[in-house]
Every structure is written in structure tokens, then in C-alpha cells.
matplotlib code that plots the C-alpha trace (Angstrom):
import matplotlib.pyplot as plt

x = [122.4, 123.4, 122.5, 122.5, 122.5, 119.8, 118.2, 115.0, 113.8, 113.8, 111.8, 109.6, 107.1, 109.5, 109.4, 106.8, 108.9, 112.2, 110.5, 109.2, 112.6, 114.3, 111.6, 112.1, 115.9, 116.4, 113.2, 114.8, 117.0, 113.9, 111.1, 108.7, 109.2, 106.5, 106.6, 104.9, 107.7, 110.3, 108.5, 108.4, 112.1, 112.6, 110.3, 112.6, 115.5, 114.0, 116.9, 119.5, 121.5, 121.8, 121.8, 119.9, 119.4, 118.2, 119.7, 118.3, 119.6, 117.7, 118.1, 118.5, 114.8, 113.9, 113.1, 114.0, 116.6, 118.0, 118.6]
y = [175.8, 172.4, 169.5, 165.9, 162.7, 160.4, 157.1, 157.6, 154.5, 156.8, 159.5, 157.6, 160.4, 162.1, 159.2, 160.8, 164.0, 162.2, 160.0, 163.2, 164.9, 161.8, 161.3, 164.9, 164.7, 161.2, 160.3, 160.9, 157.9, 155.6, 157.6, 154.6, 154.7, 156.1, 158.0, 155.1, 152.7, 155.1, 155.2, 151.4, 151.3, 153.7, 151.6, 148.6, 150.7, 151.5, 149.8, 150.9, 147.7, 146.4, 147.5, 149.0, 151.9, 155.4, 158.5, 162.0, 165.3, 166.9, 170.4, 170.8, 171.7, 168.3, 169.8, 167.7, 169.5, 166.8, 163.2]
z = [115.6, 116.9, 114.7, 115.8, 113.7, 114.8, 113.7, 111.7, 113.7, 116.8, 115.0, 112.5, 112.6, 110.1, 107.6, 105.3, 105.0, 104.4, 101.8, 100.1, 100.1, 98.7, 96.1, 94.9, 94.9, 93.6, 91.8, 88.4, 89.0, 88.8, 87.1, 87.5, 91.3, 93.5, 96.7, 98.5, 97.3, 98.6, 102.0, 102.0, 101.5, 104.4, 106.6, 105.8, 107.1, 110.5, 112.3, 114.8, 114.9, 111.4, 107.8, 106.1, 108.4, 107.9, 109.5, 109.9, 111.0, 113.9, 115.4, 119.1, 119.2, 117.6, 114.2, 111.1, 109.1, 106.8, 106.0]

ax = plt.figure().add_subplot(projection="3d")
ax.plot(x, y, z, "-o")
ax.set_aspect("equal")
plt.show()
């Protein structure tokens, strides 16, 4: 399987899934943080030309496989 690194800004339909994954994996670092707050931080990173930026891994079929 070929995997490409893409900007989340170009595939923002995947933002809810990425937020969920990150919340599950890293939520313990901020137990008071909510899924919506994590999604808001990702929305603030929907850039291609400046920081912060969010990247995702996409299969050759366009399926989200990681972040």
C-alpha cells in the first residue's frame, strides 16, 4: 500500500476522525480537555503555508490511515 502525507487543510472532511484519534491517544495529558476543544485546535491548524499545520496520512485510494 502506498501512503502519502497530505495537509489536513486539503482533506478537512477527515478532521472529526483525526480529532477523535488524538483525543483517545493524548486526552490523558489534559483530562479536562474535550473532543470539541481538540477539533477546534485542529481547525486552527488548517494551513498549508504557516504553522501550526496539521498533516495526515492517506492511502492511494484516499482513505485516511493516520495523522
